[in-house]
VEXDREN-2710 file (C-alpha; in Angstrom, 1 decimal):
% VEXDREN-2710
k/r/px/py/pz
1/MET/73.7/17.4/-143.2
2/LYS/74.1/20.3/-140.5
3/VAL/72.3/19.6/-137.6
4/LEU/72.2/22.2/-134.4
5/GLN/72.5/20.1/-131.8
6/ILE/71.0/21.6/-128.1
7/SER/72.5/20.4/-125.0
8/LYS/70.6/23.0/-122.2
9/THR/73.7/21.8/-119.7
10/ARG/76.2/22.7/-122.4
11/GLY/79.6/23.7/-120.4
12/HIS/78.8/22.1/-117.2
13/ASP/80.1/18.5/-115.7
14/CYS/77.1/15.9/-116.2
15/GLY/76.2/13.5/-118.5
16/ILE/74.0/15.0/-120.8
17/ALA/76.9/17.5/-121.8
18/LEU/79.4/15.3/-122.3
19/PHE/77.6/12.9/-123.7
20/ALA/76.2/15.7/-126.1
21/ASP/79.7/17.5/-127.1
22/ASN/81.1/13.8/-127.2
23/LEU/78.5/12.9/-130.0
24/GLN/79.6/16.2/-131.8
25/LYS/83.0/15.5/-132.1
26/GLN/82.5/11.6/-133.1
27/ALA/79.3/12.2/-136.0
28/ARG/81.4/14.7/-137.7
29/ARG/83.5/11.8/-138.6
30/ALA/80.7/10.4/-139.8
31/GLY/79.8/12.8/-142.7
32/ILE/77.5/15.1/-139.8
33/HIS/78.5/18.7/-139.2
34/ILE/76.9/19.4/-135.9
35/GLU/77.3/22.7/-134.0
36/ASN/76.3/22.7/-130.7
37/SER/74.7/25.2/-129.0
38/SER/72.0/25.9/-125.0
39/GLY/69.1/27.4/-127.4
40/TRP/67.5/27.5/-130.6
41/ALA/68.6/30.1/-132.7
42/GLN/66.8/31.7/-135.2
43/SER/69.5/32.3/-137.6
44/SER/70.6/28.8/-137.5
45/ASP/70.8/27.0/-141.1
46/ALA/70.5/23.9/-139.9
47/ASP/68.9/21.3/-142.1
48/LEU/67.4/19.2/-138.3
49/VAL/67.6/20.1/-135.1
50/LEU/68.4/17.6/-132.0
51/LEU/67.7/18.2/-128.7
52/HIS/68.5/16.2/-125.3
53/HIS/65.9/16.5/-123.4
54/HIS/65.6/15.7/-119.8
55/ASP/62.8/16.0/-117.4
56/GLU/64.4/17.9/-115.1
57/LEU/65.8/20.5/-117.8
58/PHE/63.0/21.1/-120.0
59/SER/59.1/22.0/-118.9
60/ASP/56.5/20.7/-121.8
61/GLY/55.6/23.6/-123.0
62/GLU/59.1/24.8/-123.8
63/VAL/59.2/22.1/-125.9
64/SER/56.1/23.1/-127.9
65/SER/57.7/26.3/-127.7
66/LEU/60.5/25.2/-129.5
67/ALA/58.5/23.2/-132.0
68/SER/56.6/26.0/-132.3
69/ALA/59.5/28.5/-133.6
70/CYS/61.8/26.5/-134.9
71/THR/61.9/26.0/-139.1
72/VAL/63.3/22.6/-139.4
73/PRO/62.8/19.3/-138.3
74/ILE/63.1/18.7/-134.4
75/VAL/64.6/15.1/-133.1
76/LEU/64.8/14.9/-129.2
77/PHE/67.5/12.4/-127.9
78/ALA/65.5/11.4/-124.9
79/HIS/67.5/11.2/-121.5
80/SER/64.2/10.2/-119.4
81/ASP/61.5/8.0/-119.5
82/GLY/58.0/9.3/-121.4
83/ALA/59.5/11.2/-124.0
84/GLY/56.6/9.9/-126.5
85/ARG/54.1/12.4/-125.5
86/PHE/55.7/14.7/-128.0
87/SER/55.0/12.7/-131.1
88/ASP/52.6/14.8/-131.9
89/VAL/55.2/18.2/-132.2
90/LEU/58.3/16.3/-133.2
91/GLN/59.2/15.0/-136.2
92/GLY/62.1/11.5/-134.7
93/PHE/63.4/10.5/-131.4
94/VAL/66.5/8.6/-130.2
95/ALA/67.1/6.9/-127.1
96/MET/69.1/4.0/-125.8
97/CYS/66.7/1.2/-125.6
98/PRO/63.5/1.0/-127.3
99/GLY/61.3/1.4/-123.8
100/MET/61.8/5.2/-123.4
101/ILE/59.8/6.0/-126.2
102/GLY/57.1/3.8/-126.6
103/PRO/55.1/2.7/-129.9
104/ILE/55.0/5.7/-131.4
105/SER/54.3/6.5/-135.3
106/LYS/56.8/9.0/-135.2
107/PRO/60.9/7.3/-136.3
108/VAL/62.5/6.3/-133.3
109/GLY/66.7/5.5/-133.6
110/ILE/67.9/3.1/-131.1
111/PHE/72.2/4.4/-129.3
112/PRO/72.9/2.3/-127.0
113/HIS/75.6/4.8/-124.9
114/PRO/78.7/4.9/-126.6
115/ALA/82.7/5.3/-125.8
116/TRP/85.6/6.4/-126.4
117/VAL/87.3/2.7/-127.5
118/PRO/91.5/2.5/-128.1
119/ASN/93.1/1.2/-131.5
120/ARG/94.7/-1.5/-129.3
121/LEU/94.6/-2.4/-125.7
122/GLU/98.0/-1.6/-124.0
123/ASP/100.6/-3.5/-122.4
124/ARG/98.7/-4.2/-119.1
125/ALA/102.3/-4.1/-116.7
126/SER/103.8/-1.2/-118.9
127/LEU/100.4/0.9/-117.8
128/ARG/100.6/-0.9/-114.0
129/MET/104.5/1.3/-114.1
130/GLU/103.2/4.6/-115.6
131/PHE/100.7/4.6/-112.9
132/LYS/102.5/3.8/-110.3
133/LEU/100.2/0.6/-109.1
134/PRO/101.6/-2.6/-108.1
135/GLN/102.7/-4.7/-110.7
136/THR/102.0/-8.6/-108.4
137/ARG/99.0/-7.6/-107.0
138/PRO/95.1/-7.9/-108.6
139/VAL/94.1/-3.8/-108.7
140/VAL/90.0/-4.2/-108.7
141/GLY/88.5/-0.6/-109.9
142/THR/85.6/1.5/-110.5
143/ASN/84.9/4.6/-111.7
144/GLY/82.2/7.5/-112.3
145/PHE/80.4/11.1/-111.2
146/LEU/80.9/10.9/-106.8
147/LYS/77.5/10.9/-106.2
148/PHE/75.4/9.0/-103.7
149/GLU/73.5/6.6/-106.3
150/ARG/77.2/4.8/-106.8
151/GLN/77.3/4.6/-103.0
152/PHE/81.6/4.5/-104.0
153/ALA/82.2/4.8/-99.6
154/GLU/79.7/1.7/-98.5
155/ILE/81.2/-0.3/-101.5
156/ALA/84.6/0.2/-100.4
157/GLY/84.2/-0.1/-97.1
158/ALA/83.2/-3.0/-96.6
159/LEU/85.3/-4.4/-99.6
160/LEU/88.4/-3.0/-98.1
161/PRO/89.4/-5.4/-95.5
162/GLU/88.9/-8.2/-97.5
163/VAL/91.4/-5.9/-100.0
164/ARG/94.3/-5.8/-97.3
165/ARG/93.7/-9.3/-96.0
166/ASN/94.5/-10.3/-99.6
167/ARG/97.0/-8.5/-100.9
168/TRP/94.6/-7.0/-103.4
169/PHE/94.6/-3.8/-103.9
170/LEU/91.8/-0.9/-105.1
171/GLU/91.6/2.0/-107.7
172/LEU/89.0/4.8/-107.5
173/ILE/88.4/6.8/-109.9
174/THR/86.1/9.9/-109.4
175/SER/84.8/13.5/-111.1
176/PRO/83.2/15.8/-109.9
177/TRP/79.2/16.0/-110.6
178/ARG/77.1/19.2/-110.7
179/LEU/75.6/18.6/-107.3
180/GLU/77.6/17.8/-104.8
181/SER/76.8/14.4/-102.5
182/ARG/77.8/16.0/-99.1
183/GLY/79.6/13.9/-96.7
184/VAL/81.2/11.2/-99.7
185/LEU/84.2/12.8/-100.3
186/ALA/85.1/12.8/-96.7
187/GLU/84.1/9.6/-96.1
188/LEU/86.4/8.5/-99.2
189/GLU/89.2/10.4/-98.1
190/SER/89.2/9.0/-94.4
191/LEU/89.0/5.6/-96.0
192/ARG/92.3/6.4/-98.2
193/ARG/94.2/7.4/-94.8
194/GLU/93.2/4.1/-93.1
195/TYR/94.0/2.0/-95.9
196/ALA/96.4/4.0/-97.3
197/ASP/98.5/0.7/-98.3
198/CYS/96.0/-1.1/-100.5
199/PHE/93.6/2.2/-101.6
200/ARG/93.8/4.9/-104.4
201/PHE/91.4/7.7/-104.4
202/GLU/91.1/10.0/-107.0
203/TYR/88.7/13.1/-107.3
204/THR/89.1/14.4/-111.1
205/PHE/88.1/14.6/-114.3
206/LEU/89.8/12.6/-117.1
207/GLU/89.4/13.0/-120.7
208/SER/89.1/9.8/-122.1
209/GLU/91.7/8.4/-123.8
210/THR/93.3/8.5/-120.0
211/LEU/90.3/7.2/-118.2
212/ASN/90.2/5.0/-121.0
213/ARG/93.9/3.8/-120.1
214/ARG/93.5/3.7/-116.4
215/LEU/90.9/1.3/-116.8
216/GLN/93.0/-1.1/-118.6
217/SER/95.2/-1.0/-116.0
218/CYS/93.2/-2.8/-113.7
219/ASP/92.2/-6.3/-114.1
220/LEU/89.4/-6.2/-112.8
221/LEU/86.3/-3.7/-112.5
222/TRP/83.7/-3.4/-111.4
223/CYS/80.4/-1.4/-111.9
224/TRP/77.8/-0.6/-109.5
225/THR/74.3/1.8/-108.8
226/ALA/71.8/2.4/-106.2
227/ALA/68.6/4.0/-108.5
228/SER/66.1/1.8/-109.9
229/SER/66.1/-0.1/-112.5
230/SER/65.8/2.4/-116.0
231/PRO/66.0/1.2/-119.5
232/TYR/68.5/4.7/-120.1
233/GLY/72.1/3.1/-120.5
234/SER/74.6/3.6/-118.2
235/GLY/78.0/5.6/-119.2
236/VAL/79.5/4.4/-116.7
237/ILE/79.5/0.5/-117.8
238/ALA/80.6/1.9/-121.9
239/ASP/83.5/3.2/-120.2
240/GLN/84.5/0.6/-118.4
241/TYR/83.5/-2.2/-121.1
242/ALA/85.6/0.3/-123.5
243/SER/88.6/-0.5/-121.9
244/GLY/88.9/-4.4/-122.2
245/THR/88.9/-5.9/-118.4
246/ARG/86.8/-7.5/-117.4
247/ILE/83.4/-6.7/-115.6
248/ILE/81.2/-7.3/-112.5
249/ALA/77.9/-5.5/-113.0
250/ALA/74.7/-4.6/-111.0
251/ASP/71.3/-6.6/-113.0
252/LYS/69.8/-3.0/-113.6
253/LEU/68.6/-2.4/-116.9
254/GLN/71.0/0.4/-117.3
255/HIS/73.7/-2.0/-117.7
256/ALA/71.6/-4.2/-120.2
257/HIS/73.6/-2.9/-122.9
258/ILE/76.4/-4.3/-122.5
259/LEU/75.7/-7.6/-119.4
260/GLY/75.2/-9.6/-122.5
261/LEU/78.3/-8.8/-124.4
262/PRO/81.7/-11.2/-123.9
263/ASN/83.5/-10.5/-120.1
264/THR/81.0/-9.1/-118.1
265/VAL/79.6/-10.6/-115.1
266/VAL/75.7/-9.6/-113.7
267/GLY/76.2/-9.2/-110.5
268/PRO/73.0/-8.7/-108.1
269/ALA/71.5/-5.7/-107.1
270/GLU/72.3/-5.7/-103.7
271/LEU/74.7/-3.9/-102.2
272/LEU/76.3/-6.4/-100.0
273/PRO/76.3/-9.3/-101.7
274/PHE/77.7/-7.5/-104.4
275/VAL/81.0/-7.0/-102.8
276/ARG/80.9/-11.0/-102.1
277/CYS/80.5/-11.4/-105.6
278/ILE/83.2/-8.5/-106.5
279/THR/86.0/-10.6/-104.3
280/THR/84.7/-14.0/-105.5
281/GLU/86.0/-12.8/-109.0
282/LEU/89.3/-11.2/-107.5
283/ALA/90.1/-14.6/-106.3
284/GLY/89.1/-16.3/-108.8
285/GLY/91.9/-15.1/-110.9
286/ARG/89.7/-14.5/-114.4
287/PHE/90.7/-11.2/-115.5
288/GLU/90.7/-12.0/-119.1
289/ARG/90.6/-9.3/-121.7
290/HIS/87.7/-8.7/-124.7
291/ASP/87.7/-6.7/-127.8
292/PRO/86.0/-3.3/-126.8
293/PHE/84.8/-2.3/-130.3
294/PRO/80.7/-3.1/-129.9
295/VAL/80.4/0.0/-127.5
296/SER/82.7/2.6/-130.0
297/TRP/81.3/5.1/-131.3
298/GLU/82.7/4.3/-134.9
299/ASN/80.1/0.8/-134.2
300/TRP/77.1/3.2/-134.1
301/THR/77.6/6.8/-135.8
302/GLU/76.7/5.8/-139.7
303/GLY/73.5/4.6/-138.5
304/PHE/72.9/8.1/-136.4
305/ARG/73.8/9.4/-139.5
306/SER/70.7/7.2/-141.5
307/PHE/68.1/7.7/-139.2
308/LEU/68.6/11.1/-139.1
309/GLU/68.6/10.9/-143.1
310/VAL/64.9/9.0/-142.8
311/VAL/63.9/11.9/-140.2
312/LEU/64.2/14.0/-143.0
313/VAL/63.3/12.5/-145.3
314/ARG/59.8/11.7/-144.0
315/ALA/59.4/15.4/-143.0
316/ARG/60.1/16.7/-146.5
317/ARG/57.2/14.6/-147.8
318/PRO/54.0/16.4/-148.4
END
């Protein structure tokens, strides 16, 4: 099977583009030959087009024009709500949660946000030594694109006095987003200077394997967003679960695919109660590890291949 995967933001450091790159890499292992592109090419010999759609990237007219020009079935991968409105012109849909598509007659595949998972979890003490983290102090961490919605500065600012008082350590790993959240970087740099003895803040993009090892070295992770609840799955919490490290996550729909798994704690959806929940978890000292396989690409790509085959068969029927 040959698939042309269209990601309009290809080459940018943003969630959809990175997801499409990972999907290409992992799907090839499941026997799906995927080529990435930022748009449709008439010369393509693909059997099927996989279109990564978000309302901010495509107008309805662009989707309709693509459907008219394309000579092979199109499967829309929904990254925003309401994509079911294209059911008259497209042949299939993929979403990270059923609520994103709604009841339609076309095939719908559910594909919760996967993550890169190691073959085995590494020794935490060795990782701490490698990454120059404290060996005898509990380490709490988080990661994600540097965006207002993550409220890194607000959470770190509220948490760090307790971190210092209890001789804990805070590890924050962020990466640049395509749109700048002005002022956040300066706030975090200021906190790093003030709490240099118990806070490390990094602002760089890490490859999946490296990020996973860094998250493995922590005792506890948090996942927070101020964004409204949405059924669209969060890649941040999937990356965190893939590390095998215990997680506390805000009670939001975008975290639902992880909150029901072992070794996760459901935290309040309000910021200050959430911070208090982090300190309670740290004080409790429950730093178990879990099997990360449920969020692995390997756990999902075979079913994805089967779904695309169903779309092809249905599209070929007279």
